[in-house]
C-alpha positions in Angstrom: 13.3 0.5 15.4 11.5 4.3 16.6 7.7 5.0 15.3 7.3 7.7 13.6 5.1 9.1 16.2 7.5 9.1 19.3 8.8 11.7 20.6 12.1 13.4 19.0 10.8 11.9 15.7 11.1 14.4 12.7 7.1 15.8 12.2 5.7 14.9 8.6 5.9 17.7 6.3 3.2 19.7 5.5 1.3 18.0 2.2 3.0 15.0 2.5 1.7 11.6 3.8 3.7 9.8 6.3 7.3 11.0 7.6 8.8 11.3 4.2 12.2 9.7 5.5 11.9 7.2 2.6 11.4 9.7 0.0 14.7 9.5 -0.8 15.1 5.9 -1.8 11.9 5.5 -3.4 12.9 5.8 -7.7 10.9 8.9 -9.4 8.9 7.8 -12.0 8.7 9.1 -15.4 4.7 10.1 -16.1 3.5 7.0 -15.1 0.4 6.8 -12.8 -1.7 4.1 -12.0 -5.1 4.1 -10.4 -7.0 1.8 -8.1 -10.1 2.3 -10.4 -8.9 -0.1 -12.7 -7.9 -2.9 -11.1 -10.1 -5.9 -11.1 -13.1 -5.0 -9.0 -13.5 -8.8 -8.1 -10.3 -9.4 -7.1 -10.3 -6.6 -4.6 -13.7 -7.9 -3.0 -12.4 -11.3 -2.8 -9.2 -10.2 -1.0 -11.1 -8.2 1.2 -13.7 -10.8 2.1 -10.8 -13.9 3.4 -9.1 -10.7 4.4 -10.8 -9.1 7.2 -12.6 -12.9 8.0 -9.4 -13.9 9.2 -9.2 -10.9 11.8 -6.5 -8.5 9.4 -7.5 -5.7 7.6 -6.4 -4.1 4.2 -4.9 -0.1 3.3 -5.3 0.6 -0.2 -3.0 3.9 -1.5 -0.9 4.9 -3.9 2.6 5.6 -3.8 3.6 9.9 -3.3 4.3 10.1 -7.3 1.3 7.8 -8.1 3.5 5.7 -10.1 2.5 2.6 -8.5 -0.6 1.1 -6.1 0.4 0.4 -2.6 -1.9 -2.1 -0.6 -0.9 -3.2 2.8 -2.0 -6.2 4.8 -2.1 -5.5 8.8 -2.6 -8.1 10.7 -1.6 -7.1 14.8 1.1 -5.5 15.0 2.9 -7.5 11.4 2.4 -5.3 8.2 3.1 -6.3 4.7 3.6 -3.9 1.9 3.0 -4.9 -1.9 3.7 -2.9 -4.5 2.0 -3.1 -8.2 3.0 -0.8 -11.4 0.3 -1.9 -13.0 -3.5 -2.7 -12.2 -2.7 -6.1 -13.6 0.5 -6.9 -11.3 -2.2 -5.7 -8.3 -4.5 -8.2 -9.4 -2.1 -10.9 -8.9 -1.1 -9.8 -5.7 -4.8 -9.2 -4.2 -5.3 -13.0 -5.8 -2.6 -14.4 -3.7 -3.4 -12.8 -0.6 -7.0 -14.4 -1.3 -5.5 -17.5 -1.6 -3.3 -17.3 1.5 
């Protein structure tokens, strides 16, 4: 599978994140927004501590329409993306990651 930064791959459109190649598959949300500021801080800190102590990294983001939180666990070449539509849902993902 080609990576976004390889020659011949389309360039990201200005004002968009990533290549945008999967955006047509994402469902649109109807005015719903979610923020990381509403996620349990303790769950975030525990997940960061446990994941980074194992040599992996966490990337925190939101979907383009701000309708879901995105947490990416990066461990070498492996990437695990977790999506959550509510802060409570993301707190569950964070606890699962911290326990793994």
